[in-house]
C-alpha positions as CSV (number, residue, x, y, z in Angstrom):
1,M,-86.3,-65.5,-51.5
2,T,-85.7,-69.1,-52.4
3,L,-85.4,-70.5,-55.9
4,D,-88.4,-72.6,-55.3
5,E,-90.5,-69.6,-54.1
6,L,-89.4,-67.6,-57.1
7,N,-90.3,-70.7,-59.3
8,A,-93.7,-70.9,-57.8
9,L,-94.9,-67.5,-58.2
10,P,-97.9,-66.8,-60.4
11,E,-96.6,-65.4,-63.7
12,N,-97.9,-61.9,-63.1
13,A,-96.4,-61.8,-59.6
14,A,-93.1,-63.1,-61.0
15,R,-93.1,-60.4,-63.9
16,D,-93.9,-57.7,-61.2
17,L,-90.9,-58.9,-59.1
18,F,-88.5,-58.8,-62.0
19,L,-89.7,-55.4,-62.8
20,L,-88.5,-54.2,-59.5
21,Q,-85.1,-55.7,-60.4
22,C,-85.0,-54.1,-64.1
23,H,-87.7,-51.8,-65.2
24,A,-87.7,-53.1,-68.7
25,R,-91.1,-54.9,-69.4
26,F,-89.4,-57.1,-72.2
27,W,-86.9,-58.1,-69.8
28,A,-89.2,-58.7,-66.8
29,H,-91.7,-60.6,-69.3
30,H,-89.1,-63.2,-70.5
31,M,-87.7,-63.6,-67.2
32,A,-91.0,-64.8,-65.7
33,A,-91.5,-66.9,-68.7
34,A,-88.3,-68.6,-68.4
35,R,-89.0,-70.1,-65.1
36,P,-88.7,-72.6,-63.7
37,F,-85.0,-72.1,-63.2
38,S,-82.8,-74.9,-62.3
39,S,-80.4,-72.9,-60.1
40,Q,-79.6,-69.4,-58.8
41,R,-76.7,-69.4,-61.5
42,D,-79.4,-70.1,-64.0
43,V,-81.4,-66.9,-63.0
44,L,-78.4,-64.8,-63.1
45,D,-77.3,-66.4,-66.5
46,T,-80.8,-65.9,-68.0
47,A,-80.9,-62.4,-67.0
48,E,-77.8,-61.6,-68.7
49,S,-78.7,-63.4,-71.7
50,L,-82.0,-61.6,-72.0
51,W,-80.4,-58.4,-71.3
52,R,-78.3,-58.6,-74.1
53,Q,-81.3,-59.1,-76.4
54,A,-82.7,-55.8,-75.1
55,E,-83.4,-53.2,-77.9
56,E,-82.7,-49.4,-77.4
57,S,-86.3,-48.8,-76.3
58,D,-85.9,-51.6,-73.5
59,V,-82.7,-50.0,-72.3
60,L,-84.3,-46.5,-72.3
61,E,-87.3,-48.1,-70.4
62,A,-85.0,-49.5,-67.6
63,F,-82.9,-46.2,-67.6
64,A,-86.2,-44.3,-66.7
65,G,-87.1,-46.6,-63.8
66,H,-84.0,-45.1,-62.1
67,A,-84.4,-42.2,-59.8
68,E,-83.0,-39.1,-61.6
69,I,-80.7,-37.2,-59.4
70,G,-82.0,-33.7,-58.8
71,D,-82.0,-31.7,-55.8
72,L,-79.0,-31.2,-53.5
73,H,-81.0,-32.8,-50.4
74,A,-81.7,-36.0,-52.4
75,L,-78.0,-36.2,-53.3
76,R,-76.8,-35.5,-49.9
77,N,-78.8,-38.3,-48.5
78,K,-77.7,-40.7,-51.2
79,F,-74.1,-40.0,-50.5
80,A,-74.3,-39.8,-46.9
81,A,-75.9,-43.1,-46.1
82,A,-73.9,-46.3,-45.5
83,E,-73.3,-48.5,-48.5
84,Q,-71.1,-51.7,-48.5
85,G,-69.6,-51.1,-45.0
86,Q,-68.3,-47.7,-45.7
87,V,-69.9,-44.3,-45.4
88,S,-69.4,-41.8,-48.4
89,V,-69.3,-38.2,-47.4
90,A,-69.5,-35.6,-50.2
91,S,-68.8,-32.0,-50.0
92,D,-71.7,-29.6,-51.0
93,E,-69.4,-28.5,-54.1
94,T,-69.2,-32.1,-55.2
95,L,-73.0,-32.6,-54.9
96,R,-73.7,-29.4,-56.8
97,Q,-71.3,-30.5,-59.6
98,L,-73.2,-33.8,-59.6
99,Q,-76.5,-32.1,-60.0
100,L,-75.1,-29.8,-62.8
101,K,-73.3,-32.5,-64.7
102,N,-76.3,-34.8,-64.5
103,R,-78.6,-32.1,-66.1
104,E,-76.0,-31.5,-68.9
105,Y,-75.8,-35.3,-69.4
106,K,-79.6,-35.6,-69.5
107,A,-79.9,-32.7,-71.9
108,K,-77.3,-34.2,-74.4
109,F,-78.3,-37.8,-74.4
110,G,-82.0,-37.6,-73.5
111,F,-81.7,-40.0,-70.7
112,I,-80.2,-40.0,-67.1
113,F,-76.6,-41.0,-66.3
114,I,-76.6,-44.8,-65.3
115,V,-73.7,-46.2,-63.3
116,C,-73.5,-49.0,-60.9
117,A,-72.9,-47.0,-57.8
118,T,-72.5,-49.7,-55.4
119,G,-69.4,-48.8,-53.1
120,K,-68.6,-45.6,-55.2
121,P,-68.2,-42.2,-53.3
122,A,-69.6,-39.2,-54.8
123,D,-66.2,-37.9,-56.0
124,E,-65.8,-41.0,-58.1
125,M,-69.3,-40.8,-59.4
126,L,-68.7,-37.2,-60.5
127,A,-65.4,-38.2,-62.2
128,L,-67.2,-41.1,-64.1
129,L,-69.8,-38.8,-65.2
130,K,-67.5,-36.1,-66.5
131,A,-65.3,-38.9,-68.1
132,R,-68.4,-40.0,-70.1
133,L,-70.0,-36.7,-70.9
134,P,-67.9,-36.2,-74.2
135,N,-69.0,-39.6,-75.4
136,A,-71.6,-40.4,-78.4
137,R,-75.0,-41.3,-77.7
138,E,-74.6,-44.6,-79.0
139,T,-71.5,-45.2,-76.7
140,E,-73.5,-43.9,-73.7
141,L,-76.5,-46.3,-74.5
142,R,-74.0,-49.2,-74.5
143,K,-72.2,-48.1,-71.4
144,G,-75.3,-47.4,-69.5
145,A,-76.8,-50.8,-70.7
146,A,-73.7,-52.6,-69.3
147,E,-74.0,-50.6,-66.1
148,Q,-77.7,-51.6,-65.9
149,A,-76.7,-55.1,-66.2
150,K,-74.5,-54.9,-63.2
151,I,-77.2,-53.2,-61.3
152,T,-79.7,-56.0,-62.2
153,Q,-77.3,-58.6,-61.3
154,I,-76.7,-57.0,-57.7
155,R,-80.3,-56.9,-57.2
156,L,-81.0,-60.4,-58.2
157,K,-78.3,-61.6,-56.0
158,K,-79.9,-59.7,-53.1
159,L,-83.5,-61.0,-54.0
160,L,-82.0,-64.6,-53.8
161,D,-79.7,-64.1,-50.9
162,I,-76.7,-64.9,-52.9
163,V,-73.4,-63.8,-51.3
Protein backbone atom coordinates (compact mmCIF):
# COMPACT_ATOMS: atom_id res chain seq x y z
CA MET A 1 0.00 0.00 0.00
CA THR A 2 1.30 3.45 -0.82
CA LEU A 3 1.24 6.37 1.56
CA ASP A 4 -1.22 8.15 -0.75
CA GLU A 5 -3.55 5.13 -0.68
CA LEU A 6 -3.38 4.99 3.12
CA ASN A 7 -4.10 8.69 3.41
CA ALA A 8 -7.04 8.43 0.96
CA LEU A 9 -8.87 5.62 2.79
CA PRO A 10 -12.19 6.47 4.38
CA GLU A 11 -11.75 6.85 8.14
CA ASN A 12 -13.53 3.57 9.03
CA ALA A 13 -11.47 1.62 6.47
CA ALA A 14 -8.25 3.17 7.80
CA ARG A 15 -9.26 2.32 11.38
CA ASP A 16 -10.01 -1.28 10.37
CA LEU A 17 -6.67 -1.51 8.58
CA PHE A 18 -4.82 -0.17 11.60
CA LEU A 19 -6.67 -2.64 13.84
CA LEU A 20 -5.06 -5.41 11.79
CA GLN A 21 -1.64 -3.99 12.68
CA CYS A 22 -2.35 -3.55 16.40
CA HIS A 23 -5.57 -4.78 17.97
CA ALA A 24 -6.11 -1.79 20.24
CA ARG A 25 -9.10 0.35 19.25
CA PHE A 26 -7.68 3.47 20.96
CA TRP A 27 -4.50 3.20 18.89
CA ALA A 28 -6.26 2.39 15.60
CA HIS A 29 -8.76 5.23 16.05
CA HIS A 30 -6.02 7.78 16.68
CA MET A 31 -3.86 6.45 13.84
CA ALA A 32 -6.77 6.87 11.41
CA ALA A 33 -7.45 10.37 12.75
CA ALA A 34 -3.78 11.36 12.44
CA ARG A 35 -3.89 11.15 8.65
CA PRO A 36 -2.77 12.48 6.32
CA PHE A 37 0.75 11.34 7.05
CA SER A 38 3.55 13.31 5.43
CA SER A 39 5.87 10.31 5.01
CA GLN A 40 6.30 6.65 5.83
CA ARG A 41 8.55 7.75 8.71
CA ASP A 42 5.66 9.89 9.97
CA VAL A 43 3.43 6.78 10.05
CA LEU A 44 5.99 4.84 12.09
CA ASP A 45 6.74 7.72 14.45
CA THR A 46 3.04 8.44 15.02
CA ALA A 47 2.40 4.75 15.70
CA GLU A 48 5.16 4.70 18.30
CA SER A 49 4.06 7.95 19.91
CA LEU A 50 0.43 6.86 20.17
CA TRP A 51 1.41 3.45 21.56
CA ARG A 52 3.35 5.15 24.37
CA GLN A 53 0.05 6.81 25.37
CA ALA A 54 -1.77 3.47 25.64
CA GLU A 55 -3.25 2.60 29.01
CA GLU A 56 -3.32 -0.88 30.51
CA SER A 57 -6.72 -1.67 28.99
CA ASP A 58 -5.40 -0.74 25.52
CA VAL A 59 -2.31 -2.90 25.98
CA LEU A 60 -4.41 -5.86 27.13
CA GLU A 61 -6.77 -5.37 24.19
CA ALA A 62 -3.79 -5.52 21.82
CA PHE A 63 -2.48 -8.64 23.54
CA ALA A 64 -5.89 -10.31 23.18
CA GLY A 65 -5.65 -9.83 19.41
CA HIS A 66 -2.77 -12.29 19.23
CA ALA A 67 -3.32 -15.98 18.71
CA GLU A 68 -2.80 -17.85 21.92
CA ILE A 69 -0.30 -20.66 21.74
CA GLY A 70 -2.32 -23.72 22.53
CA ASP A 71 -2.13 -27.12 20.96
CA LEU A 72 1.06 -28.85 19.86
CA HIS A 73 -0.09 -28.96 16.23
CA ALA A 74 -0.40 -25.17 16.11
CA LEU A 75 3.02 -24.79 17.74
CA ARG A 76 4.60 -27.24 15.30
CA ASN A 77 3.16 -25.30 12.35
CA LYS A 78 4.32 -21.98 13.77
CA PHE A 79 7.91 -23.01 14.30
CA ALA A 80 8.25 -25.24 11.24
CA ALA A 81 7.36 -22.42 8.85
CA ALA A 82 10.06 -20.41 7.12
CA GLU A 83 10.49 -16.98 8.67
CA GLN A 84 12.98 -14.35 7.58
CA GLY A 85 14.82 -16.81 5.36
CA GLN A 86 15.47 -19.45 7.99
CA VAL A 87 13.53 -22.54 8.92
CA SER A 88 13.04 -23.11 12.62
CA VAL A 89 12.71 -26.72 13.63
CA ALA A 90 11.59 -27.39 17.15
CA SER A 91 11.66 -30.64 19.02
CA ASP A 92 8.43 -32.05 20.40
CA GLU A 93 9.83 -31.50 23.91
CA THR A 94 10.50 -27.82 23.22
CA LEU A 95 6.96 -27.42 21.89
CA ARG A 96 5.50 -29.20 24.93
CA GLN A 97 7.50 -26.91 27.22
CA LEU A 98 6.31 -23.86 25.30
CA GLN A 99 2.73 -25.02 25.70
CA LEU A 100 3.14 -25.66 29.44
CA LYS A 101 5.05 -22.44 30.15
CA ASN A 102 2.54 -20.39 28.13
CA ARG A 103 -0.27 -21.81 30.26
CA GLU A 104 1.70 -21.06 33.43
CA TYR A 105 2.39 -17.51 32.19
CA LYS A 106 -1.27 -16.83 31.40
CA ALA A 107 -2.39 -18.25 34.75
CA LYS A 108 0.09 -16.01 36.58
CA PHE A 109 -0.38 -12.75 34.66
CA GLY A 110 -3.87 -13.03 33.19
CA PHE A 111 -2.71 -12.43 29.61
CA ILE A 112 -0.69 -14.29 27.02
CA PHE A 113 3.09 -14.09 26.59
CA ILE A 114 3.93 -11.43 23.99
CA VAL A 115 7.27 -11.36 22.25
CA CYS A 116 8.33 -10.20 18.81
CA ALA A 117 8.97 -13.65 17.36
CA THR A 118 10.40 -12.58 14.02
CA GLY A 119 13.50 -14.65 13.34
CA LYS A 120 13.45 -16.37 16.74
CA PRO A 121 13.57 -20.18 16.86
CA ALA A 122 11.37 -22.05 19.31
CA ASP A 123 14.25 -22.73 21.73
CA GLU A 124 14.95 -19.00 22.01
CA MET A 125 11.26 -18.27 22.54
CA LEU A 126 11.14 -20.84 25.32
CA ALA A 127 14.23 -19.36 26.99
CA LEU A 128 12.69 -15.87 26.84
CA LEU A 129 9.41 -17.16 28.26
CA LYS A 130 11.17 -18.93 31.14
CA ALA A 131 13.28 -15.83 31.86
CA ARG A 132 10.21 -13.60 32.06
CA LEU A 133 8.02 -15.90 34.17
CA PRO A 134 9.51 -14.73 37.52
CA ASN A 135 8.74 -11.07 36.72
CA ALA A 136 6.05 -8.99 38.38
CA ARG A 137 2.85 -8.33 36.44
CA GLU A 138 3.72 -4.65 35.98
CA THR A 139 7.08 -5.60 34.48
CA GLU A 140 5.42 -8.03 32.10
CA LEU A 141 2.86 -5.46 31.00
CA ARG A 142 5.70 -3.07 30.21
CA LYS A 143 7.82 -5.72 28.45
CA GLY A 144 4.84 -7.05 26.52
CA ALA A 145 3.86 -3.52 25.46
CA ALA A 146 7.42 -2.92 24.19
CA GLU A 147 7.26 -6.18 22.25
CA GLN A 148 3.85 -5.19 20.86
CA ALA A 149 5.40 -1.93 19.65
CA LYS A 150 8.08 -3.90 17.76
CA ILE A 151 5.45 -6.18 16.22
CA THR A 152 3.36 -3.19 15.14
CA GLN A 153 6.36 -1.49 13.55
CA ILE A 154 7.14 -4.65 11.57
CA ARG A 155 3.53 -4.94 10.43
CA LEU A 156 3.39 -1.28 9.37
CA LYS A 157 6.64 -1.64 7.45
CA LYS A 158 5.21 -4.67 5.62
CA LEU A 159 1.97 -2.80 4.95
CA LEU A 160 3.83 0.15 3.47
CA ASP A 161 6.48 -2.02 1.79
CA ILE A 162 9.29 -0.36 3.73
CA VAL A 163 12.49 -2.34 3.43
